[in-house]
C-alpha positions in Angstrom: 97.2 89.9 99.1 98.2 92.4 101.6 101.9 94.1 101.8 103.5 91.3 103.3 105.1 87.9 101.8 102.3 85.6 100.6 103.4 81.9 101.5 100.7 79.6 100.3 99.9 80.3 96.8 98.0 77.0 96.3 94.6 77.5 94.4 94.9 81.2 94.1 93.9 82.6 91.0 96.4 84.9 89.3 96.3 86.3 86.1 99.4 87.2 84.2 99.4 90.2 81.8 101.4 89.8 79.0 103.8 87.0 77.8 107.5 88.0 77.2 110.6 88.1 79.3 108.7 88.8 82.3 105.4 87.0 81.6 106.5 83.7 80.7 108.9 83.3 83.8 106.2 84.6 86.0 103.6 82.4 85.1 105.6 79.3 85.3 106.7 80.2 88.8 103.2 80.9 90.1 101.9 77.8 88.3 105.0 75.8 90.3 103.7 77.3 93.5 100.1 75.7 93.2 98.3 78.8 91.4 95.7 78.4 89.0 97.2 80.9 86.6 95.6 82.3 83.1 97.5 84.4 81.0 96.5 87.4 78.8 97.9 88.8 76.1 97.3 91.6 73.5 98.9 90.0 70.7 98.1 86.8 68.6 101.3 86.5 66.6 103.7 83.5 65.7 106.2 84.0 69.1 103.2 84.9 71.2 101.2 81.4 69.8 104.7 79.5 70.6 104.8 81.0 74.0 101.3 80.1 74.8 101.7 76.6 73.6 104.8 76.1 75.8 102.6 77.3 79.3 99.4 75.5 78.2 101.6 72.1 77.7 102.5 72.8 81.9 98.6 73.1 82.3 98.7 77.3 82.4 95.3 78.9 80.8 96.5 81.3 78.1 94.1 83.9 76.1 95.9 85.6 73.3 94.1 88.6 71.5 92.6 90.1 74.6 94.6 91.8 77.3 92.2 94.2 78.7 89.4 91.4 80.1 89.9 90.7 83.6 89.0 86.7 83.9 86.2 85.8 86.5 87.5 85.3 89.9 91.0 86.7 89.5 92.5 87.4 93.1 95.6 89.1 91.5 97.1 90.6 88.4 100.9 90.1 88.0 101.8 92.5 85.0 104.3 93.1 82.4 106.3 96.1 83.2 105.3 98.0 80.2 101.3 97.6 79.9 100.2 101.2 81.0 98.4 101.9 84.0 95.4 102.9 81.9 94.4 99.9 80.5 90.9 98.5 80.9 92.3 95.3 82.8 93.9 97.3 85.5 90.7 99.7 85.5 88.7 96.4 86.3 91.2 95.1 88.6 91.1 98.4 90.8 87.3 98.6 90.5 87.0 94.6 91.7 89.6 95.6 94.6 92.1 93.2 93.1 96.0 94.4 93.7 98.1 94.4 90.6 102.0 93.9 91.1 104.8 93.7 88.5 107.4 91.0 88.0 109.9 92.9 90.4 107.1 93.2 93.2 106.4 89.5 92.6 109.7 88.5 93.1 110.4 90.6 96.2 107.3 88.8 97.7 109.0 85.5 97.1 112.3 85.8 98.4 113.1 83.4 101.0 110.1 81.6 100.3 112.1 78.0 99.9 114.0 78.8 103.3 117.0 79.9 102.1 118.4 83.5 103.1 117.1 86.5 101.2 119.9 88.3 99.3 119.9 91.8 99.7 118.9 94.2 96.6 121.2 97.0 95.4 119.3 98.7 93.2 119.9 101.2 90.4 117.6 102.8 88.4 117.7 106.5 86.3 117.2 107.6 82.8 120.5 106.7 81.4 123.5 104.9 82.4 121.6 102.1 84.6 122.5 99.0 82.5 126.4 99.9 82.7 126.1 101.3 86.4 124.3 98.0 87.1 127.1 95.7 85.3 129.9 97.9 86.8 128.2 97.0 90.1 127.9 93.2 89.4 131.9 93.5 88.5 132.7 95.0 91.9 130.4 92.8 93.8 132.2 89.9 91.9 135.8 91.0 92.8 134.9 91.1 96.3 134.1 87.3 96.1 130.5 87.9 96.6 128.1 85.2 94.9 126.0 88.2 92.7 124.3 88.6 89.3 123.3 91.5 87.3 119.6 91.0 87.2 116.1 93.2 86.5 115.7 95.4 83.4 119.2 94.6 82.3 117.3 91.5 80.6 117.7 88.6 83.4 114.6 87.9 84.9 114.4 88.8 88.8 112.4 85.7 89.3 115.0 83.3 88.0 117.2 84.7 90.5 115.1 84.4 93.5 113.6 81.3 93.0 116.4 79.3 90.9 118.6 77.0 91.9 121.5 79.5 92.5 122.3 80.8 96.1 123.4 84.7 95.9 125.1 87.1 98.4 123.7 89.9 97.1 121.5 90.7 94.1 122.9 94.4 91.4 119.2 95.1 90.3 118.3 97.2 87.6 115.0 99.0 87.7 113.1 100.8 85.0 110.5 103.2 85.6 107.9 101.2 84.8 109.0 98.2 87.2 109.0 100.7 89.9 105.4 101.8 89.5 104.3 98.1 89.9 106.5 97.5 92.9 105.2 99.1 95.9 106.7 96.9 98.3 110.3 97.0 97.4 112.9 97.9 99.9 116.4 97.8 98.7 119.6 97.6 101.1 120.8 100.6 99.2 119.6 102.3 96.0 120.7 104.7 93.1 119.3 107.4 91.0 121.6 108.4 88.8 120.0 111.2 86.9 116.1 112.4 85.6 115.5 113.9 82.2 112.3 113.5 80.5 111.6 110.2 79.2 108.5 107.5 78.4 106.2 110.7 79.2 103.7 109.2 77.2 103.4 106.3 79.5 103.8 108.5 82.7 101.3 111.0 81.6 103.6 113.8 83.4 107.5 114.6 84.0 106.0 114.6 88.0 104.8 111.1 87.6 107.8 109.7 85.8 109.7 111.0 88.8 107.4 109.8 91.6 108.1 106.4 90.1 111.7 106.5 90.1 111.7 107.8 93.4 109.9 104.7 94.6 113.5 102.9 94.5 114.3 105.3 97.5 111.4 103.9 100.2 112.4 101.9 102.9 116.0 102.2 102.1 118.3 100.6 104.8 121.8 101.7 104.4 122.3 104.5 101.7 120.4 106.3 99.1 123.1 107.4 96.2 122.4 110.6 94.8 123.8 112.6 91.5 124.9 115.9 93.0 124.9 117.4 89.5 121.5 116.6 89.3 119.2 118.0 92.1 116.3 116.3 91.5 117.9 113.1 92.7 118.8 114.8 96.1 115.1 116.0 96.5 113.6 112.3 95.8 116.2 111.1 98.6 114.8 114.0 100.7 111.3 112.9 100.1 112.0 109.2 100.7 110.8 107.4 104.0 113.5 105.6 104.9 115.1 103.1 107.6 116.3 104.9 110.6 120.3 105.7 110.1 120.0 105.1 106.3 122.4 107.8 104.8 122.2 110.0 101.8 125.2 109.6 99.6 126.5 112.0 96.9 128.1 111.5 93.5 130.0 114.0 91.8 132.9 114.6 89.0 134.4 117.2 91.1 136.1 116.8 94.5 133.8 115.0 97.0 132.2 116.3 100.2 131.8 114.5 103.3 129.3 111.7 102.8 130.3 112.0 99.0 132.6 110.1 96.3 134.4 112.1 93.7 137.3 112.7 91.8 140.5 114.1 92.7 143.6 114.1 90.5 142.2 111.8 88.3 141.7 109.2 91.0 137.9 108.0 92.5 137.6 109.1 95.8 135.6 107.7 98.9 134.4 110.7 101.6 131.2 108.5 102.6 132.4 105.1 103.8 135.2 105.9 105.8 136.1 106.7 109.3 136.0 110.7 110.2 134.8 111.7 106.7 135.0 115.2 107.6 138.9 114.7 107.5 139.5 111.7 105.9 139.4 109.8 102.2 139.8 106.8 100.5 141.3 106.2 97.1 139.4 103.6 95.3 140.6 103.5 91.7 142.0 105.7 89.1 139.9 107.4 86.0 141.8 105.5 83.6 140.5 102.4 85.3 137.0 103.3 83.8 136.1 102.0 80.3 135.2 104.0 78.6 136.7 107.1 80.7 133.9 109.6 79.6 132.6 112.2 82.3 129.1 110.1 82.3 130.8 107.0 82.4 133.0 108.0 85.1 129.7 108.9 86.8 128.3 105.4 86.2 131.5 104.1 88.2 131.4 106.5 91.0 127.3 105.2 91.5 128.3 101.7 91.3 131.1 102.4 93.6 129.0 104.1 96.0 126.4 101.0 96.3 129.3 98.6 96.6 130.7 100.5 99.5 127.7 100.7 101.0 127.4 97.0 101.5 130.9 96.8 102.9 133.1 96.0 99.6 136.9 96.9 100.2 138.4 99.6 98.1 140.4 97.2 96.0 137.6 95.6 95.1 136.2 98.7 93.3 139.4 99.0 91.4 139.8 95.3 90.5 135.8 95.2 89.4 136.0 98.4 87.3 139.4 97.2 85.5 137.3 93.8 85.0 134.3 95.4 83.6 133.7 95.4 79.9 131.1 97.8 78.5 128.1 96.6 76.2 128.0 97.2 72.9 126.5 100.4 71.2 127.3 102.2 74.3 130.1 105.0 73.7 132.0 102.1 71.7 135.2 103.2 69.7 134.5 101.4 66.1 138.2 102.4 64.3 139.9 105.4 63.4 140.2 106.1 59.9 142.6 108.9 58.6 143.0 110.2 61.9 139.2 110.6 62.8 137.8 108.3 65.4 134.4 106.8 64.8 132.6 106.2 68.2 129.0 104.4 68.3 126.8 105.4 70.9 123.3 103.9 69.3 122.2 103.7 72.5 121.8 107.2 73.2 118.2 106.8 72.3 117.0 110.2 73.8 118.4 113.9 74.5 119.7 113.2 77.6 121.8 110.4 77.0 123.1 111.8 73.6 124.3 115.1 75.7 126.0 113.2 78.0 127.7 111.3 74.8 128.5 114.7 72.8 129.8 116.1 76.2 132.9 113.5 76.2 134.3 114.9 72.7 135.7 118.4 71.4 135.0 118.4 67.8 132.4 116.2 66.4 130.4 115.0 63.4 127.6 114.2 64.7 125.1 111.9 63.3 121.8 112.0 64.8 118.0 111.3 64.0 115.2 108.7 64.1 111.9 108.7 66.3 111.8 111.7 68.7 109.1 110.2 70.9 107.7 113.6 71.6 111.3 115.0 72.4 112.6 118.5 71.8 116.3 119.3 70.9 116.8 122.9 71.6 118.2 122.4 75.1 120.8 119.7 73.7 122.0 121.9 70.4 122.5 125.0 72.8 124.6 123.2 75.1 126.7 121.3 72.3 126.5 123.6 69.4 130.4 124.9 70.4 131.5 121.0 69.7 129.9 120.3 66.6 132.0 120.7 63.1 129.2 119.2 61.2 125.9 117.3 61.5 124.3 114.3 59.2 120.8 113.7 59.8 118.9 110.7 59.0 115.4 109.2 60.2 111.4 110.0 60.2 112.1 113.2 62.8 115.1 114.6 61.7 113.4 117.7 61.0 112.9 118.7 64.5 117.0 118.6 64.8 117.1 120.5 61.8 115.0 123.0 63.2 116.5 123.4 66.5 120.2 123.5 64.8 119.1 126.5 62.7 118.0 128.2 65.9 121.0 127.7 68.4 124.1 126.5 65.9 123.2 128.4 62.5 126.9 128.4 61.5 127.0 124.3 61.9 126.8 122.3 58.3 124.1 120.4 58.2 123.5 117.3 55.7 120.0 116.2 55.9 119.4 113.0 54.3 116.1 112.4 53.2 115.9 108.5 53.9 114.7 106.1 56.5 116.2 102.7 54.7 118.8 100.9 56.3 121.2 101.7 53.4 120.9 105.2 54.8 123.5 104.8 57.3 126.2 103.9 54.8 125.4 107.2 53.1 125.5 109.1 56.7 128.9 107.8 57.5 130.0 108.3 54.2 129.2 112.0 54.3 130.5 111.9 57.9 133.7 111.2 56.8 133.6 113.8 53.7 132.7 116.8 56.5 135.4 115.7 59.5 139.4 116.1 59.4 142.0 114.5 61.5 141.5 115.2 65.1 137.5 114.6 65.1 135.1 112.0 66.2 132.3 111.2 63.9 129.6 110.0 67.0 126.6 108.3 66.2 124.3 109.3 69.2 121.1 109.6 67.4 119.1 111.4 70.7 116.2 109.2 68.9 115.0 105.8 68.8 115.7 103.7 66.2 112.4 101.8 65.2 111.7 104.2 61.8 114.5 102.3 60.3 115.9 99.3 62.6 114.7 96.6 64.4 116.4 98.0 67.7 119.5 100.3 68.5 121.6 97.2 68.4 120.8 96.8 64.7 121.2 100.6 64.0 125.2 100.3 65.8 125.8 97.4 63.9 125.0 99.3 60.5 127.2 102.0 61.6 130.0 100.2 62.6 129.7 97.8 59.2 129.5 101.3 57.5 132.9 102.5 59.1 134.7 99.1 58.5 133.7 99.7 55.0 135.4 103.2 55.0 138.4 101.3 56.2 138.4 98.5 53.4 
């Protein structure tokens, strides 16, 4: 099980760690290739038993309620990306010399196994904006007439794309830091790191380890390493990467682009990277108005997507057409309604301070609804940088006191309503308080800067509750 492609899986003993979105497809694919597959899973709930029954009917062995013990005879472990590296299962595997791959690594190793040409991967990672950028990229590639799909951490299994019946010219691949940690052999055509900010540090152990895993996406890149000019850490990762000869560093910026960059001039997205004589020439790609929504961080997403598409040879017109055709996912800086001259915007996906800061920067006068599970985050920098934009703040959720204390230090003049509630009905109360505080021209912005699980199943349910509360205002 070295670094090369495995062509003969017949009879190999493979342990799949974890059921769910990645584990079930991995078990099915490996079983179909002739491997002896054992699935281990920490949980033993109704959903796990249902998935286990499905796999056992195929002849896969499933062991529920014990994800820590390495099955005897294991030659390879394929893990769900979220399983932490310090689990006893992996300690045992390393001690026994058994390699551990993620589902992304497995998909990479299986490319072309059926004799079809392996589609190149254009990869996207970063703390925030990954899904939007990946979907924008797929839209641009489709506008160029290419057979493509948005896959990976976006919720669509890479394995399905690699070994399924569809044939692709190129794949738009979203990758999380977890997935990259378990994908040592990945070598993309081109890749982008959108931004870096503290996140998932409980999993990685440190910011340095988190950054290092993100930087894996650049290793072995063939054509372009796309970085954020405004985030020096992303450029540093490019400098440190071991890439193919001739691979270029390509920056994106919200300002006027230098040579080998994409940027913005007078409301036009400009390419000075993938043009002849980039010292003197530039290519218009699209207008800022073609980006939905045209918030600064989303324009940055569009530029990163355009850079990856241009690295693959996509013509300028396809960039424009793809951006125009793109529809953003729900709960990502989505305009819900205007009520009495006040805009209500749902950015429930802003589950960390970096994402919330980008959201707050898009508006001038804000009544901010924030709070939830802080995941170890601090809020001083976020509040200090956003204070001049805040008309008022409404706080909800388990860790709201952390935000309240940061507001007291850095924005003491801003009115704060602290709702001492964590029930789902608190969202209606929060929206009602925000309406009371807002004046015409303001934006009531749900950008919680926190995870949602203290009050809601996920950020989608939180955003839905916000939207429903807004609709009740206008009823």
